[in-house]
CHARMM-style PDB file with segment names, atoms N, HN, CA, C and O in Angstrom:
ATOM      1  N   MET     1       1.219  -4.959 -10.954  1.00  0.00      PROA
ATOM      2  CA  MET     1       1.352  -5.274  -9.551  1.00  0.00      PROA
ATOM      3  C   MET     1       0.082  -5.964  -9.069  1.00  0.00      PROA
ATOM      4  O   MET     1      -1.024  -5.691  -9.534  1.00  0.00      PROA
ATOM      5  N   LYS     2       0.286  -6.856  -8.132  1.00  0.00      PROA
ATOM      6  HN  LYS     2       1.185  -7.078  -7.754  1.00  0.00      PROA
ATOM      7  CA  LYS     2      -0.808  -7.561  -7.479  1.00  0.00      PROA
ATOM      8  C   LYS     2      -0.742  -7.275  -5.987  1.00  0.00      PROA
ATOM      9  O   LYS     2       0.241  -6.717  -5.501  1.00  0.00      PROA
ATOM     10  N   TRP     3      -1.782  -7.656  -5.261  1.00  0.00      PROA
ATOM     11  HN  TRP     3      -2.581  -8.110  -5.656  1.00  0.00      PROA
ATOM     12  CA  TRP     3      -1.811  -7.434  -3.817  1.00  0.00      PROA
ATOM     13  C   TRP     3      -0.624  -8.072  -3.115  1.00  0.00      PROA
ATOM     14  O   TRP     3      -0.184  -7.573  -2.079  1.00  0.00      PROA
ATOM     15  N   THR     4      -0.105  -9.144  -3.645  1.00  0.00      PROA
ATOM     16  HN  THR     4      -0.462  -9.549  -4.486  1.00  0.00      PROA
ATOM     17  CA  THR     4       1.001  -9.856  -3.004  1.00  0.00      PROA
ATOM     18  C   THR     4       2.351  -9.163  -3.200  1.00  0.00      PROA
ATOM     19  O   THR     4       3.336  -9.564  -2.580  1.00  0.00      PROA
ATOM     20  N   ASP     5       2.419  -8.154  -4.032  1.00  0.00      PROA
ATOM     21  HN  ASP     5       1.619  -7.828  -4.537  1.00  0.00      PROA
ATOM     22  CA  ASP     5       3.663  -7.411  -4.281  1.00  0.00      PROA
ATOM     23  C   ASP     5       3.829  -6.308  -3.235  1.00  0.00      PROA
ATOM     24  O   ASP     5       3.956  -5.130  -3.570  1.00  0.00      PROA
ATOM     25  N   THR     6       3.824  -6.707  -1.975  1.00  0.00      PROA
ATOM     26  HN  THR     6       3.721  -7.664  -1.703  1.00  0.00      PROA
ATOM     27  CA  THR     6       3.775  -5.726  -0.890  1.00  0.00      PROA
ATOM     28  C   THR     6       4.950  -4.758  -0.891  1.00  0.00      PROA
ATOM     29  O   THR     6       4.758  -3.564  -0.665  1.00  0.00      PROA
ATOM     30  N   GLN     7       6.152  -5.242  -1.137  1.00  0.00      PROA
ATOM     31  HN  GLN     7       6.308  -6.213  -1.321  1.00  0.00      PROA
ATOM     32  CA  GLN     7       7.324  -4.356  -1.116  1.00  0.00      PROA
ATOM     33  C   GLN     7       7.264  -3.338  -2.251  1.00  0.00      PROA
ATOM     34  O   GLN     7       7.531  -2.154  -2.042  1.00  0.00      PROA
ATOM     35  N   GLN     8       6.920  -3.790  -3.430  1.00  0.00      PROA
ATOM     36  HN  GLN     8       6.703  -4.751  -3.599  1.00  0.00      PROA
ATOM     37  CA  GLN     8       6.825  -2.879  -4.573  1.00  0.00      PROA
ATOM     38  C   GLN     8       5.714  -1.848  -4.344  1.00  0.00      PROA
ATOM     39  O   GLN     8       5.885  -0.669  -4.655  1.00  0.00      PROA
ATOM     40  N   ILE     9       4.595  -2.288  -3.808  1.00  0.00      PROA
ATOM     41  HN  ILE     9       4.456  -3.245  -3.555  1.00  0.00      PROA
ATOM     42  CA  ILE     9       3.494  -1.365  -3.504  1.00  0.00      PROA
ATOM     43  C   ILE     9       3.953  -0.331  -2.476  1.00  0.00      PROA
ATOM     44  O   ILE     9       3.677   0.859  -2.627  1.00  0.00      PROA
ATOM     45  N   ALA    10       4.646  -0.780  -1.439  1.00  0.00      PROA
ATOM     46  HN  ALA    10       4.870  -1.747  -1.317  1.00  0.00      PROA
ATOM     47  CA  ALA    10       5.132   0.140  -0.404  1.00  0.00      PROA
ATOM     48  C   ALA    10       6.078   1.182  -0.995  1.00  0.00      PROA
ATOM     49  O   ALA    10       6.001   2.359  -0.646  1.00  0.00      PROA
ATOM     50  N   GLU    11       6.952   0.761  -1.874  1.00  0.00      PROA
ATOM     51  HN  GLU    11       7.015  -0.196  -2.158  1.00  0.00      PROA
ATOM     52  CA  GLU    11       7.883   1.702  -2.508  1.00  0.00      PROA
ATOM     53  C   GLU    11       7.133   2.714  -3.358  1.00  0.00      PROA
ATOM     54  O   GLU    11       7.457   3.902  -3.344  1.00  0.00      PROA
ATOM     55  N   GLU    12       6.142   2.253  -4.091  1.00  0.00      PROA
ATOM     56  HN  GLU    12       5.879   1.288  -4.102  1.00  0.00      PROA
ATOM     57  CA  GLU    12       5.337   3.161  -4.923  1.00  0.00      PROA
ATOM     58  C   GLU    12       4.579   4.164  -4.050  1.00  0.00      PROA
ATOM     59  O   GLU    12       4.522   5.350  -4.374  1.00  0.00      PROA
ATOM     60  N   LEU    13       4.000   3.692  -2.947  1.00  0.00      PROA
ATOM     61  HN  LEU    13       4.047   2.729  -2.683  1.00  0.00      PROA
ATOM     62  CA  LEU    13       3.274   4.582  -2.048  1.00  0.00      PROA
ATOM     63  C   LEU    13       4.210   5.608  -1.418  1.00  0.00      PROA
ATOM     64  O   LEU    13       3.856   6.779  -1.282  1.00  0.00      PROA
ATOM     65  N   TYR    14       5.388   5.169  -1.040  1.00  0.00      PROA
ATOM     66  HN  TYR    14       5.675   4.217  -1.150  1.00  0.00      PROA
ATOM     67  CA  TYR    14       6.375   6.080  -0.458  1.00  0.00      PROA
ATOM     68  C   TYR    14       6.748   7.180  -1.457  1.00  0.00      PROA
ATOM     69  O   TYR    14       6.861   8.350  -1.092  1.00  0.00      PROA
ATOM     70  N   ASP    15       6.936   6.792  -2.710  1.00  0.00      PROA
ATOM     71  HN  ASP    15       6.845   5.842  -3.007  1.00  0.00      PROA
ATOM     72  CA  ASP    15       7.276   7.771  -3.742  1.00  0.00      PROA
ATOM     73  C   ASP    15       6.113   8.723  -4.029  1.00  0.00      PROA
ATOM     74  O   ASP    15       6.325   9.911  -4.274  1.00  0.00      PROA
ATOM     75  N   LYS    16       4.896   8.203  -4.000  1.00  0.00      PROA
ATOM     76  HN  LYS    16       4.724   7.238  -3.801  1.00  0.00      PROA
ATOM     77  CA  LYS    16       3.722   9.002  -4.344  1.00  0.00      PROA
ATOM     78  C   LYS    16       3.282   9.914  -3.195  1.00  0.00      PROA
ATOM     79  O   LYS    16       2.774  11.012  -3.425  1.00  0.00      PROA
ATOM     80  N   PHE    17       3.481   9.451  -1.963  1.00  0.00      PROA
ATOM     81  HN  PHE    17       3.893   8.560  -1.776  1.00  0.00      PROA
ATOM     82  CA  PHE    17       3.047  10.210  -0.776  1.00  0.00      PROA
ATOM     83  C   PHE    17       4.215  10.381   0.203  1.00  0.00      PROA
ATOM     84  O   PHE    17       4.163   9.857   1.315  1.00  0.00      PROA
ATOM     85  N   PRO    18       5.266  11.105  -0.194  1.00  0.00      PROA
ATOM     86  CA  PRO    18       6.469  11.195   0.641  1.00  0.00      PROA
ATOM     87  C   PRO    18       6.257  11.896   1.989  1.00  0.00      PROA
ATOM     88  O   PRO    18       7.010  11.654   2.932  1.00  0.00      PROA
ATOM     89  N   GLU    19       5.263  12.742   2.088  1.00  0.00      PROA
ATOM     90  HN  GLU    19       4.651  12.939   1.322  1.00  0.00      PROA
ATOM     91  CA  GLU    19       5.025  13.488   3.333  1.00  0.00      PROA
ATOM     92  C   GLU    19       4.031  12.788   4.251  1.00  0.00      PROA
ATOM     93  O   GLU    19       3.744  13.284   5.341  1.00  0.00      PROA
ATOM     94  N   THR    20       3.503  11.643   3.827  1.00  0.00      PROA
ATOM     95  HN  THR    20       3.736  11.240   2.942  1.00  0.00      PROA
ATOM     96  CA  THR    20       2.490  10.937   4.601  1.00  0.00      PROA
ATOM     97  C   THR    20       3.134   9.961   5.574  1.00  0.00      PROA
ATOM     98  O   THR    20       4.033   9.204   5.207  1.00  0.00      PROA
ATOM     99  N   ASP    21       2.669   9.986   6.808  1.00  0.00      PROA
ATOM    100  HN  ASP    21       1.939  10.600   7.106  1.00  0.00      PROA
ATOM    101  CA  ASP    21       3.128   9.027   7.815  1.00  0.00      PROA
ATOM    102  C   ASP    21       2.280   7.757   7.661  1.00  0.00      PROA
ATOM    103  O   ASP    21       1.085   7.778   7.956  1.00  0.00      PROA
ATOM    104  N   PRO    22       2.878   6.669   7.211  1.00  0.00      PROA
ATOM    105  CA  PRO    22       2.097   5.453   6.962  1.00  0.00      PROA
ATOM    106  C   PRO    22       1.474   4.868   8.223  1.00  0.00      PROA
ATOM    107  O   PRO    22       0.568   4.041   8.130  1.00  0.00      PROA
ATOM    108  N   LYS    23       1.940   5.280   9.395  1.00  0.00      PROA
ATOM    109  HN  LYS    23       2.676   5.952   9.470  1.00  0.00      PROA
ATOM    110  CA  LYS    23       1.357   4.783  10.647  1.00  0.00      PROA
ATOM    111  C   LYS    23      -0.028   5.374  10.902  1.00  0.00      PROA
ATOM    112  O   LYS    23      -0.787   4.856  11.721  1.00  0.00      PROA
ATOM    113  N   THR    24      -0.356   6.460  10.198  1.00  0.00      PROA
ATOM    114  HN  THR    24       0.260   6.882   9.533  1.00  0.00      PROA
ATOM    115  CA  THR    24      -1.628   7.156  10.448  1.00  0.00      PROA
ATOM    116  C   THR    24      -2.692   6.850   9.401  1.00  0.00      PROA
ATOM    117  O   THR    24      -3.789   7.406   9.455  1.00  0.00      PROA
ATOM    118  N   ILE    25      -2.385   5.984   8.462  1.00  0.00      PROA
ATOM    119  HN  ILE    25      -1.493   5.533   8.418  1.00  0.00      PROA
ATOM    120  CA  ILE    25      -3.295   5.708   7.348  1.00  0.00      PROA
ATOM    121  C   ILE    25      -4.388   4.724   7.755  1.00  0.00      PROA
ATOM    122  O   ILE    25      -4.112   3.691   8.365  1.00  0.00      PROA
ATOM    123  N   ARG    26      -5.614   5.052   7.415  1.00  0.00      PROA
ATOM    124  HN  ARG    26      -5.839   5.891   6.920  1.00  0.00      PROA
ATOM    125  CA  ARG    26      -6.724   4.108   7.602  1.00  0.00      PROA
ATOM    126  C   ARG    26      -6.678   3.087   6.475  1.00  0.00      PROA
ATOM    127  O   ARG    26      -6.273   3.407   5.357  1.00  0.00      PROA
ATOM    128  N   PHE    27      -7.087   1.877   6.763  1.00  0.00      PROA
ATOM    129  HN  PHE    27      -7.417   1.618   7.671  1.00  0.00      PROA
ATOM    130  CA  PHE    27      -7.036   0.823   5.754  1.00  0.00      PROA
ATOM    131  C   PHE    27      -7.947   1.116   4.568  1.00  0.00      PROA
ATOM    132  O   PHE    27      -7.650   0.689   3.452  1.00  0.00      PROA
ATOM    133  N   THR    28      -9.044   1.829   4.778  1.00  0.00      PROA
ATOM    134  HN  THR    28      -9.285   2.175   5.685  1.00  0.00      PROA
ATOM    135  CA  THR    28      -9.909   2.173   3.649  1.00  0.00      PROA
ATOM    136  C   THR    28      -9.176   3.083   2.675  1.00  0.00      PROA
ATOM    137  O   THR    28      -9.299   2.924   1.460  1.00  0.00      PROA
ATOM    138  N   ASP    29      -8.409   4.043   3.205  1.00  0.00      PROA
ATOM    139  HN  ASP    29      -8.309   4.172   4.192  1.00  0.00      PROA
ATOM    140  CA  ASP    29      -7.620   4.931   2.344  1.00  0.00      PROA
ATOM    141  C   ASP    29      -6.478   4.164   1.691  1.00  0.00      PROA
ATOM    142  O   ASP    29      -6.210   4.335   0.502  1.00  0.00      PROA
ATOM    143  N   LEU    30      -5.808   3.322   2.466  1.00  0.00      PROA
ATOM    144  HN  LEU    30      -6.025   3.183   3.432  1.00  0.00      PROA
ATOM    145  CA  LEU    30      -4.706   2.535   1.922  1.00  0.00      PROA
ATOM    146  C   LEU    30      -5.186   1.664   0.764  1.00  0.00      PROA
ATOM    147  O   LEU    30      -4.516   1.584  -0.266  1.00  0.00      PROA
ATOM    148  N   HSD    31      -6.314   1.026   0.918  1.00  0.00      PROA
ATOM    149  HN  HSD    31      -6.859   1.092   1.754  1.00  0.00      PROA
ATOM    150  CA  HSD    31      -6.882   0.182  -0.139  1.00  0.00      PROA
ATOM    151  C   HSD    31      -7.114   1.005  -1.404  1.00  0.00      PROA
ATOM    152  O   HSD    31      -6.747   0.592  -2.504  1.00  0.00      PROA
ATOM    153  N   ARG    32      -7.725   2.164  -1.232  1.00  0.00      PROA
ATOM    154  HN  ARG    32      -8.023   2.499  -0.339  1.00  0.00      PROA
ATOM    155  CA  ARG    32      -8.022   3.027  -2.384  1.00  0.00      PROA
ATOM    156  C   ARG    32      -6.740   3.503  -3.059  1.00  0.00      PROA
ATOM    157  O   ARG    32      -6.645   3.501  -4.286  1.00  0.00      PROA
ATOM    158  N   TRP    33      -5.754   3.911  -2.259  1.00  0.00      PROA
ATOM    159  HN  TRP    33      -5.831   3.912  -1.262  1.00  0.00      PROA
ATOM    160  CA  TRP    33      -4.503   4.404  -2.828  1.00  0.00      PROA
ATOM    161  C   TRP    33      -3.772   3.319  -3.601  1.00  0.00      PROA
ATOM    162  O   TRP    33      -3.206   3.586  -4.661  1.00  0.00      PROA
ATOM    163  N   VAL    34      -3.779   2.102  -3.084  1.00  0.00      PROA
ATOM    164  HN  VAL    34      -4.239   1.885  -2.223  1.00  0.00      PROA
ATOM    165  CA  VAL    34      -3.143   0.993  -3.804  1.00  0.00      PROA
ATOM    166  C   VAL    34      -3.861   0.765  -5.129  1.00  0.00      PROA
ATOM    167  O   VAL    34      -3.218   0.586  -6.164  1.00  0.00      PROA
ATOM    168  N   MET    35      -5.183   0.772  -5.099  1.00  0.00      PROA
ATOM    169  HN  MET    35      -5.705   0.917  -4.258  1.00  0.00      PROA
ATOM    170  CA  MET    35      -5.956   0.551  -6.325  1.00  0.00      PROA
ATOM    171  C   MET    35      -5.658   1.618  -7.378  1.00  0.00      PROA
ATOM    172  O   MET    35      -5.745   1.345  -8.575  1.00  0.00      PROA
ATOM    173  N   GLU    36      -5.309   2.825  -6.945  1.00  0.00      PROA
ATOM    174  HN  GLU    36      -5.238   3.047  -5.973  1.00  0.00      PROA
ATOM    175  CA  GLU    36      -5.055   3.942  -7.864  1.00  0.00      PROA
ATOM    176  C   GLU    36      -3.618   3.993  -8.381  1.00  0.00      PROA
ATOM    177  O   GLU    36      -3.313   4.812  -9.247  1.00  0.00      PROA
ATOM    178  N   LEU    37      -2.731   3.139  -7.873  1.00  0.00      PROA
ATOM    179  HN  LEU    37      -2.979   2.474  -7.169  1.00  0.00      PROA
ATOM    180  CA  LEU    37      -1.333   3.163  -8.318  1.00  0.00      PROA
ATOM    181  C   LEU    37      -1.222   2.751  -9.785  1.00  0.00      PROA
ATOM    182  O   LEU    37      -1.910   1.839 -10.244  1.00  0.00      PROA
ATOM    183  N   ASP    38      -0.339   3.447 -10.512  1.00  0.00      PROA
ATOM    184  HN  ASP    38       0.220   4.188 -10.139  1.00  0.00      PROA
ATOM    185  CA  ASP    38      -0.055   3.063 -11.889  1.00  0.00      PROA
ATOM    186  C   ASP    38       0.540   1.661 -11.895  1.00  0.00      PROA
ATOM    187  O   ASP    38       1.448   1.361 -11.120  1.00  0.00      PROA
ATOM    188  N   GLY    39       0.040   0.830 -12.746  1.00  0.00      PROA
ATOM    189  HN  GLY    39      -0.697   1.074 -13.376  1.00  0.00      PROA
ATOM    190  CA  GLY    39       0.573  -0.519 -12.862  1.00  0.00      PROA
ATOM    191  C   GLY    39      -0.086  -1.523 -11.935  1.00  0.00      PROA
ATOM    192  O   GLY    39       0.224  -2.713 -11.997  1.00  0.00      PROA
ATOM    193  N   PHE    40      -0.997  -1.066 -11.070  1.00  0.00      PROA
ATOM    194  HN  PHE    40      -1.249  -0.099 -11.020  1.00  0.00      PROA
ATOM    195  CA  PHE    40      -1.684  -2.011 -10.198  1.00  0.00      PROA
ATOM    196  C   PHE    40      -2.857  -2.604 -10.951  1.00  0.00      PROA
ATOM    197  O   PHE    40      -3.686  -1.884 -11.508  1.00  0.00      PROA
ATOM    198  N   ASP    41      -2.917  -3.932 -10.961  1.00  0.00      PROA
ATOM    199  HN  ASP    41      -2.244  -4.517 -10.508  1.00  0.00      PROA
ATOM    200  CA  ASP    41      -3.981  -4.607 -11.699  1.00  0.00      PROA
ATOM    201  C   ASP    41      -4.351  -5.907 -10.972  1.00  0.00      PROA
ATOM    202  O   ASP    41      -3.844  -6.984 -11.286  1.00  0.00      PROA
ATOM    203  N   ASP    42      -5.239  -5.769 -10.007  1.00  0.00      PROA
ATOM    204  HN  ASP    42      -5.651  -4.894  -9.753  1.00  0.00      PROA
ATOM    205  CA  ASP    42      -5.695  -6.941  -9.268  1.00  0.00      PROA
ATOM    206  C   ASP    42      -7.122  -6.687  -8.807  1.00  0.00      PROA
ATOM    207  O   ASP    42      -7.592  -5.550  -8.792  1.00  0.00      PROA
ATOM    208  N   ASP    43      -7.788  -7.740  -8.440  1.00  0.00      PROA
ATOM    209  HN  ASP    43      -7.406  -8.664  -8.453  1.00  0.00      PROA
ATOM    210  CA  ASP    43      -9.173  -7.684  -7.988  1.00  0.00      PROA
ATOM    211  C   ASP    43      -9.244  -6.950  -6.648  1.00  0.00      PROA
ATOM    212  O   ASP    43      -8.543  -7.326  -5.708  1.00  0.00      PROA
ATOM    213  N   PRO    44     -10.069  -5.917  -6.542  1.00  0.00      PROA
ATOM    214  CA  PRO    44     -10.180  -5.178  -5.281  1.00  0.00      PROA
ATOM    215  C   PRO    44     -10.608  -6.059  -4.111  1.00  0.00      PROA
ATOM    216  O   PRO    44     -10.282  -5.764  -2.961  1.00  0.00      PROA
ATOM    217  N   ASN    45     -11.320  -7.116  -4.388  1.00  0.00      PROA
ATOM    218  HN  ASN    45     -11.585  -7.357  -5.322  1.00  0.00      PROA
ATOM    219  CA  ASN    45     -11.828  -7.997  -3.334  1.00  0.00      PROA
ATOM    220  C   ASN    45     -10.800  -9.017  -2.854  1.00  0.00      PROA
ATOM    221  O   ASN    45     -11.072  -9.769  -1.918  1.00  0.00      PROA
ATOM    222  N   ARG    46      -9.646  -9.052  -3.470  1.00  0.00      PROA
ATOM    223  HN  ARG    46      -9.425  -8.442  -4.231  1.00  0.00      PROA
ATOM    224  CA  ARG    46      -8.605 -10.009  -3.068  1.00  0.00      PROA
ATOM    225  C   ARG    46      -7.770  -9.514  -1.896  1.00  0.00      PROA
ATOM    226  O   ARG    46      -6.969 -10.267  -1.343  1.00  0.00      PROA
ATOM    227  N   SER    47      -7.948  -8.275  -1.522  1.00  0.00      PROA
ATOM    228  HN  SER    47      -8.599  -7.663  -1.972  1.00  0.00      PROA
ATOM    229  CA  SER    47      -7.194  -7.758  -0.388  1.00  0.00      PROA
ATOM    230  C   SER    47      -7.998  -7.966   0.890  1.00  0.00      PROA
ATOM    231  O   SER    47      -9.219  -8.125   0.866  1.00  0.00      PROA
ATOM    232  N   GLY    48      -7.285  -7.960   1.985  1.00  0.00      PROA
ATOM    233  HN  GLY    48      -6.294  -7.831   2.004  1.00  0.00      PROA
ATOM    234  CA  GLY    48      -7.918  -8.070   3.285  1.00  0.00      PROA
ATOM    235  C   GLY    48      -7.048  -7.382   4.306  1.00  0.00      PROA
ATOM    236  O   GLY    48      -6.027  -6.783   3.969  1.00  0.00      PROA
ATOM    237  N   GLU    49      -7.452  -7.467   5.546  1.00  0.00      PROA
ATOM    238  HN  GLU    49      -8.282  -7.953   5.820  1.00  0.00      PROA
ATOM    239  CA  GLU    49      -6.716  -6.788   6.598  1.00  0.00      PROA
ATOM    240  C   GLU    49      -5.264  -7.267   6.673  1.00  0.00      PROA
ATOM    241  O   GLU    49      -4.356  -6.465   6.891  1.00  0.00      PROA
ATOM    242  N   ARG    50      -5.050  -8.545   6.495  1.00  0.00      PROA
ATOM    243  HN  ARG    50      -5.787  -9.197   6.318  1.00  0.00      PROA
ATOM    244  CA  ARG    50      -3.691  -9.101   6.574  1.00  0.00      PROA
ATOM    245  C   ARG    50      -2.784  -8.524   5.472  1.00  0.00      PROA
ATOM    246  O   ARG    50      -1.639  -8.160   5.739  1.00  0.00      PROA
ATOM    247  N   ILE    51      -3.284  -8.446   4.271  1.00  0.00      PROA
ATOM    248  HN  ILE    51      -4.215  -8.743   4.054  1.00  0.00      PROA
ATOM    249  CA  ILE    51      -2.491  -7.894   3.162  1.00  0.00      PROA
ATOM    250  C   ILE    51      -2.239  -6.406   3.380  1.00  0.00      PROA
ATOM    251  O   ILE    51      -1.127  -5.924   3.168  1.00  0.00      PROA
ATOM    252  N   LEU    52      -3.266  -5.683   3.802  1.00  0.00      PROA
ATOM    253  HN  LEU    52      -4.170  -6.074   3.974  1.00  0.00      PROA
ATOM    254  CA  LEU    52      -3.102  -4.248   4.038  1.00  0.00      PROA
ATOM    255  C   LEU    52      -2.113  -3.996   5.182  1.00  0.00      PROA
ATOM    256  O   LEU    52      -1.339  -3.040   5.127  1.00  0.00      PROA
ATOM    257  N   GLU    53      -2.131  -4.833   6.202  1.00  0.00      PROA
ATOM    258  HN  GLU    53      -2.759  -5.610   6.246  1.00  0.00      PROA
ATOM    259  CA  GLU    53      -1.149  -4.705   7.287  1.00  0.00      PROA
ATOM    260  C   GLU    53       0.267  -4.930   6.773  1.00  0.00      PROA
ATOM    261  O   GLU    53       1.195  -4.227   7.175  1.00  0.00      PROA
ATOM    262  N   ALA    54       0.434  -5.897   5.896  1.00  0.00      PROA
ATOM    263  HN  ALA    54      -0.320  -6.468   5.569  1.00  0.00      PROA
ATOM    264  CA  ALA    54       1.758  -6.180   5.327  1.00  0.00      PROA
ATOM    265  C   ALA    54       2.247  -5.006   4.479  1.00  0.00      PROA
ATOM    266  O   ALA    54       3.420  -4.639   4.536  1.00  0.00      PROA
ATOM    267  N   ILE    55       1.351  -4.428   3.702  1.00  0.00      PROA
ATOM    268  HN  ILE    55       0.398  -4.727   3.656  1.00  0.00      PROA
ATOM    269  CA  ILE    55       1.712  -3.262   2.883  1.00  0.00      PROA
ATOM    270  C   ILE    55       2.084  -2.092   3.790  1.00  0.00      PROA
ATOM    271  O   ILE    55       3.083  -1.413   3.556  1.00  0.00      PROA
ATOM    272  N   GLN    56       1.281  -1.859   4.820  1.00  0.00      PROA
ATOM    273  HN  GLN    56       0.469  -2.411   5.011  1.00  0.00      PROA
ATOM    274  CA  GLN    56       1.559  -0.760   5.742  1.00  0.00      PROA
ATOM    275  C   GLN    56       2.902  -0.960   6.442  1.00  0.00      PROA
ATOM    276  O   GLN    56       3.675  -0.012   6.574  1.00  0.00      PROA
ATOM    277  N   ALA    57       3.184  -2.171   6.887  1.00  0.00      PROA
ATOM    278  HN  ALA    57       2.556  -2.941   6.780  1.00  0.00      PROA
ATOM    279  CA  ALA    57       4.458  -2.456   7.564  1.00  0.00      PROA
ATOM    280  C   ALA    57       5.639  -2.221   6.623  1.00  0.00      PROA
ATOM    281  O   ALA    57       6.660  -1.671   7.033  1.00  0.00      PROA
ATOM    282  N   ALA    58       5.503  -2.631   5.382  1.00  0.00      PROA
ATOM    283  HN  ALA    58       4.673  -3.078   5.048  1.00  0.00      PROA
ATOM    284  CA  ALA    58       6.569  -2.422   4.404  1.00  0.00      PROA
ATOM    285  C   ALA    58       6.750  -0.931   4.122  1.00  0.00      PROA
ATOM    286  O   ALA    58       7.877  -0.462   3.958  1.00  0.00      PROA
ATOM    287  N   TRP    59       5.662  -0.198   4.067  1.00  0.00      PROA
ATOM    288  HN  TRP    59       4.747  -0.579   4.201  1.00  0.00      PROA
ATOM    289  CA  TRP    59       5.718   1.255   3.828  1.00  0.00      PROA
ATOM    290  C   TRP    59       6.389   1.943   5.021  1.00  0.00      PROA
ATOM    291  O   TRP    59       7.193   2.856   4.834  1.00  0.00      PROA
ATOM    292  N   ILE    60       6.070   1.519   6.223  1.00  0.00      PROA
ATOM    293  HN  ILE    60       5.417   0.777   6.375  1.00  0.00      PROA
ATOM    294  CA  ILE    60       6.712   2.088   7.415  1.00  0.00      PROA
ATOM    295  C   ILE    60       8.221   1.842   7.355  1.00  0.00      PROA
ATOM    296  O   ILE    60       9.013   2.747   7.615  1.00  0.00      PROA
ATOM    297  N   ALA    61       8.604   0.631   7.017  1.00  0.00      PROA
ATOM    298  HN  ALA    61       7.960  -0.105   6.806  1.00  0.00      PROA
ATOM    299  CA  ALA    61      10.032   0.300   6.910  1.00  0.00      PROA
ATOM    300  C   ALA    61      10.699   1.148   5.819  1.00  0.00      PROA
ATOM    301  O   ALA    61      11.825   1.612   5.998  1.00  0.00      PROA
ATOM    302  N   GLU    62      10.026   1.346   4.721  1.00  0.00      PROA
ATOM    303  HN  GLU    62       9.111   0.970   4.575  1.00  0.00      PROA
ATOM    304  CA  GLU    62      10.554   2.155   3.617  1.00  0.00      PROA
ATOM    305  C   GLU    62      10.737   3.605   4.063  1.00  0.00      PROA
ATOM    306  O   GLU    62      11.723   4.247   3.700  1.00  0.00      PROA
ATOM    307  N   ALA    63       9.804   4.114   4.837  1.00  0.00      PROA
ATOM    308  HN  ALA    63       9.003   3.593   5.132  1.00  0.00      PROA
ATOM    309  CA  ALA    63       9.849   5.506   5.292  1.00  0.00      PROA
ATOM    310  C   ALA    63      10.960   5.737   6.317  1.00  0.00      PROA
ATOM    311  O   ALA    63      11.475   6.848   6.441  1.00  0.00      PROA
ATOM    312  N   GLU    64      11.318   4.702   7.036  1.00  0.00      PROA
ATOM    313  HN  GLU    64      10.900   3.800   6.935  1.00  0.00      PROA
ATOM    314  CA  GLU    64      12.350   4.856   8.060  1.00  0.00      PROA
ATOM    315  C   GLU    64      13.704   4.715   7.419  1.00  0.00      PROA
ATOM    316  OT1 GLU    64      14.723   4.810   8.103  1.00  0.00      PROA
TER     317      GLU     64
END
């Protein structure tokens, strides 16, 4: 997975943290959690606020 795989990342986060409300996540935690996902292999510096917002929005949609 890469940072641009926002939907797949959101699904993985939803599966890994089913009790977590994605609306309450800080971007620093979100960044770390994405980096720790199995199969994630991308440069940590390639993410930014825009990518993290997209991942969070996809995770919110997945949770609903």
